[in-house]
N, C-alpha and C positions, 0 to 999 in steps of 0.2 A: 551062773545060771544059764542053762542052754536056751537058745532062741527056739521059738516054736517052728515046727516044720511048715512048709508051705501047704496051703489048703489044697484039696484034691483038684480043684479047677485051675491051679497055677497062680492064684492070687496069694497075697500075704495073709497072715493070720488075722484074726479079729482084733487082737491087741495092737498089732502094727498098724492096722487100718484105723483104729480109733485114735491113735496118737496123731497120725497124719491128717485125718479128717478134722480132728479138733484144732490142729494147727492151721489148717486151711480155713476152717470156720472162723477161727480167731482173726485170721488175716482179712477175711471178708467183712467181719464186724468192724475191724479197725478202719478198713477202706470206707465203709458206710458211715462210720462216725466222722471220719475226716471230711467226707463229702457233705455230710449234714452240717458240719461246722462251717465249711466253705459257703454253703447256701445261706446259712444264717448270717454270716458276715457280709455276703453280697447284698442280701436283703436289707441289712442294717445300713450299709453304705448307700444303697439306692434310696432308702427312706430318708436318710440325712440330706442327700442331694435334693430330693423333692421338697423337703422342709425348707431348705435354704432358698430354693426357687420360689416357693410360695411366699416366704417372708419378703423377698425382694419385690415380688409382684405386688404384694400388699403395700409395701413402702412407696412404690412408684404410684400406686393408685391414691394413696394418702397425699403424696406431693401434688398430684394433679388436682385433687379436690381442695387442698389448701390454697393453691394458686387461684382456682376458680372462685373460692370464697373471698379471697383477698380482693380480686378484681370486682366482684359484686359489691363488697363493702366500700371500695373506693368510689364506685359509681353512686352508691347511696349517700356517702359523705359529701360528694360533690353536689348532689341534688339538694341536700339539706343546706349546705353552705350557700348555694345560689338562692334558695328560697329565703333564707335568713337575710342575705344581702338585699334582696328585693324588698323585704319588709322594712328593713332599716332605711333604705333609700326612699321608699314611698312615704315614709314619715318625715324624713329630713328635707326633702326637696319639695318646694311648693310648685305650683303650676308655672309660674314665670321662670323659675330656675330650670325646671324641666324643659320648657320651650327653648331656652337659651342653649342647653346641652344638646338638644336635638338639632338645632340650627348649626351649631359648631360641627357636629358630627356630619351633617349633610354637606357643609362646606369642605370638610376634610376629604370627602369622597370625591 
């Protein structure tokens, strides 16, 4: 089968151009597809990194709040223990024993 003669303006025939243009268009589509895949993968990677950062920040905040709650609870337990001890001591120590304890404490100072 003979090849088509060149067009009058010196370019190749329509058939030759169509094949080259199709190949070129296919290459452009392949490049665009590869670039799109790279962008999606980069976004996925950045999203995962951001998720990890947020999880770590949340864990750190939880730790801070747990420590604060523990300290507050310790203070409340200590206050309750002191109040209970005061009630027990006020019932068990009569006025004379109380006076003796104060006197000994004063002497120790």
